[in-house]
C-alpha positions in Angstrom: -18.7 -4.8 -2.3 -18.7 -2.6 -5.3 -16.3 -3.4 -8.3 -15.6 -0.5 -10.6 -13.0 1.2 -12.9 -11.3 4.4 -12.0 -8.2 6.6 -12.9 -7.2 8.2 -16.1 -8.9 7.0 -19.3 -5.6 5.9 -21.0 -4.8 3.5 -18.1 -8.0 2.6 -16.1 -7.5 0.7 -12.9 -9.9 -1.9 -11.6 -10.9 -1.8 -7.9 -13.3 -3.3 -5.5 -14.6 -1.0 -2.9 -15.8 -2.3 0.5 -17.8 0.5 2.2 -18.0 0.6 6.1 -20.9 -1.3 7.4 -20.5 -0.3 11.0 -22.8 2.3 12.5 -20.0 4.7 13.1 -17.5 4.6 10.2 -13.8 5.2 10.9 -12.2 8.4 9.7 -9.5 6.4 8.1 -9.7 4.5 4.8 -7.6 1.4 4.1 -5.9 0.6 0.7 -4.6 -2.9 0.1 -1.5 -3.3 -2.1 -1.2 -6.6 -3.8 1.9 -8.7 -4.5 2.8 -9.6 -8.1 2.2 -12.6 -10.3 1.3 -16.0 -8.8 1.5 -14.4 -5.5 -1.3 -11.9 -6.4 -3.5 -15.0 -7.3 -2.7 -16.8 -4.1 -3.3 -13.6 -1.9 -6.7 -12.8 -3.4 -8.8 -14.8 -1.0 -6.9 -13.4 2.2 -7.2 -9.8 0.9 -10.8 -10.2 0.3 -11.3 -11.5 3.9 -9.1 -8.7 5.3 -11.3 -6.0 3.5 -14.5 -7.7 4.6 -13.3 -7.8 8.3 -12.2 -4.3 8.2 -15.5 -3.0 6.7 -17.3 -4.6 9.6 -15.1 -2.8 11.9 -16.0 0.6 10.3 -13.3 1.1 7.8 -13.8 2.0 4.1 -11.5 -0.4 2.2 -10.3 -0.5 -1.5 -8.3 -3.2 -3.1 -7.1 -2.7 -6.7 -5.0 -4.0 -9.5 -2.0 -2.1 -10.7 -1.9 -1.3 -14.5 -0.8 -4.4 -16.4 -2.2 -6.7 -13.8 -5.5 -8.3 -13.0 -8.3 -6.6 -14.6 -6.7 -3.1 -15.1 -5.6 -1.8 -18.4 -2.2 -1.7 -20.1 0.3 -4.6 -21.1 2.8 -5.5 -18.4 5.5 -5.2 -21.1 4.8 -1.4 -21.3 4.7 -0.8 -17.6 7.5 0.6 -15.4 7.8 0.4 -11.6 7.1 4.2 -11.1 3.7 3.5 -12.8 2.6 1.1 -9.9 3.7 3.8 -7.4 1.6 6.3 -9.3 -1.3 3.8 -9.3 -1.2 3.7 -5.5 -1.4 7.5 -5.4 -4.3 7.5 -7.8 -6.1 4.8 -5.6 -5.4 6.7 -2.4 -7.1 9.8 -3.9 -10.0 7.6 -5.2 -10.7 6.1 -1.8 -10.4 9.5 -0.1 -13.0 10.9 -2.4 -15.4 7.9 -2.3 -15.2 7.4 1.4 -14.9 11.2 2.5 -11.8 10.5 4.6 -8.5 12.4 4.9 -6.3 9.6 6.3 -5.2 6.4 4.8 -3.8 3.2 6.1 -1.7 1.1 3.5 -1.4 -2.6 3.7 1.1 -4.2 1.4 2.0 -7.8 0.9 5.6 -8.9 -0.3 6.2 -6.6 -3.4 3.1 -4.7 -2.4 4.7 -4.0 1.0 7.8 -2.5 -0.7 5.5 -0.3 -3.0 3.3 0.7 -0.1 6.1 1.7 2.2 7.9 3.6 -0.7 4.7 5.6 -1.3 4.3 6.3 2.5 7.6 8.2 2.4 6.4 10.9 0.3 2.8 11.5 1.4 1.5 13.1 4.6 -2.1 11.5 4.5 -0.7 7.9 5.0 -1.2 7.5 8.9 -0.7 3.9 9.2 1.4 1.3 7.3 1.3 -2.4 7.4 3.9 -4.6 5.6 3.4 -8.3 5.5 6.3 -10.6 4.7 7.6 -7.5 2.8 10.4 -7.5 0.1 13.0 -5.1 1.4 14.2 -3.9 -2.0 13.7 -4.3 -5.7 17.2 -5.7 -6.1 16.4 -8.4 -3.5 13.1 -9.3 -5.3 15.0 -9.6 -8.8 17.7 -11.7 -7.1 15.1 -13.9 -5.5 13.4 -14.7 -8.8 16.6 -15.2 -10.5 17.7 -17.7 -7.9 14.3 -19.5 -7.9 14.5 -19.8 -11.6 17.9 -21.3 -11.5 17.0 -23.6 -8.8 13.9 -24.9 -10.6 15.6 -25.4 -13.9 18.2 -27.6 -12.1 15.4 -30.0 -11.1 13.1 -29.6 -14.1 14.8 -29.5 -17.5 13.7 -26.4 -19.4 10.9 -25.2 -17.1 8.6 -23.5 -19.6 7.0 -21.1 -17.1 10.3 -20.0 -15.4 13.1 -18.5 -17.5 15.0 -15.5 -18.6 14.7 -14.8 -22.3 17.2 -13.3 -24.8 15.8 -9.8 -24.1 16.5 -10.1 -20.3 12.8 -10.5 -19.5 12.3 -12.5 -16.4 9.3 -15.1 -16.8 8.3 -16.4 -13.5 5.2 -18.6 -13.1 4.1 -17.3 -16.4 4.4 -13.6 -15.5 6.9 -11.4 -17.3 9.1 -8.6 -15.7 11.0 -6.5 -18.1 14.4 -5.1 -17.7 12.5 -1.8 -18.2 10.5 -2.4 -15.2 13.4 -4.0 -13.1 15.6 -0.9 -13.5 13.0 1.4 -11.7 12.2 -1.4 -9.2 15.9 -1.6 -8.4 15.8 2.0 -7.0 13.5 1.0 -4.3 15.0 0.0 -0.8 13.2 0.0 2.4 16.5 -0.3 4.4 17.5 3.2 3.3 14.3 5.0 2.9 12.2 5.1 6.2 8.5 5.4 6.2 6.9 8.4 7.7 3.6 7.1 8.9 2.3 7.6 12.4 1.9 3.9 13.0 3.9 1.2 11.4 3.5 -2.6 11.6 5.8 -5.2 10.3 4.0 -8.6 10.4 5.9 -11.8 9.4 4.8 -15.3 8.9 8.1 -16.6 9.7 11.3 -15.2 11.1 14.3 -15.1 8.7 17.4 -12.9 8.1 15.6 -10.7 5.5 12.8 -9.8 7.9 15.2 -9.4 10.5 17.2 -6.8 8.5 14.0 -4.6 8.1 13.2 -5.0 11.8 16.7 -3.8 12.6 16.6 -0.8 10.2 12.9 0.2 11.2 13.2 -0.3 15.0 14.7 3.1 15.2 11.2 4.5 14.5 9.1 5.4 17.5 6.0 4.3 15.3 7.3 0.9 14.6 5.9 -2.3 15.9 6.7 -5.9 14.9 4.6 -9.0 15.1 5.6 -12.7 14.3 2.2 -14.3 13.4 3.3 -17.9 12.7 1.7 -19.3 9.6 2.6 -20.6 6.2 4.8 -18.2 4.4 6.4 -19.9 1.3 4.5 -18.1 -1.6 5.8 -20.5 -4.1 4.3 -23.5 -2.6 0.7 -24.3 -1.3 0.4 -27.1 1.2 -2.4 -29.6 1.2 -4.4 -27.3 3.5 -3.8 -24.2 1.6 -2.4 -22.4 4.5 -0.8 -19.7 2.7 -4.1 -18.8 0.9 -6.0 -18.0 4.2 -3.3 -17.3 7.0 -5.7 -16.6 9.9 -2.9 -15.6 12.3 -1.6 -12.9 10.0 -5.1 -11.7 9.2 -6.1 -11.4 12.8 -2.9 -9.5 13.7 -3.7 -6.9 10.8 -7.2 -6.4 11.6 -6.7 -6.2 15.5 -3.7 -3.9 15.0 -5.8 -1.4 12.8 
C-alpha cells in the first residue's frame, strides 16, 4: 500500500496505490471512485478492503480523493463537477503508467458511481464498470439532499450541520456543495447516457425504485449484469453493528465479479 500525490502541481490529488501481490498480475487495473461527504468517510474501510482483496487477486488498484476532498488540494468552494470527472481521467492515466496496464475497471459508490459511469461513456480503455448503490443523476442527488435537510430540520430545530445558506450552498453533514458545483452535476444523467464498457455490473444493497430505473435503462445493454447483495444501505445511518461500513455481501459480489 503506497500513499502518494499525483497530477498537475496546481491541484495535486492524493492517492493510495495497492500493487498486485499475486504471482501473475492481471492486465487490468482497478480505480475506486469514492462517494462524497459523510459517505466518503463511511465508505473508507470498505474501499480499503476491496482494494486489498483485489490486489491479492492480481489487480493493481488505486483509490484516490477528488480535488477539494480528503487529502487532495483545493477548496471545495472552488471546484466544479467537471473537475471531478477530469480527476478520474487523471487517476486512470496515473494507474496505467504505474501498473503498466492498458485496460481499467472503474468501481464507483453512490455519487462515485454516477461519476465513474459518466467517464466510461467517453473512454475506450474502461473495459469494466461497477456501480454500487449508484446515484442516477446529479438532479436526483441534489433533490435527495434537499429532502433530507428538510426532513431533518422538521425534527431538529435549526440543524447546524444540515442547511441551505443565503448563497444557495447546500451544507450536508458539514460538507458544502455550491450552486456552481451543482449546475455541472445536474447535467449528468445515467438514464440518458449509457456506459460503453465491455462488462457492466450494477450491485445494490437493497431494491428500490431508483435502482430499478437504472436497471430498466441499462438492461438493454448486452454487457449489463445486475446483483442484489442484501446488506445495510442507508448511508445516512450507521446501525449498532456498523453494517454499512463493511457490507461483506457487496464486497464479495464486486471482487468475485471482477
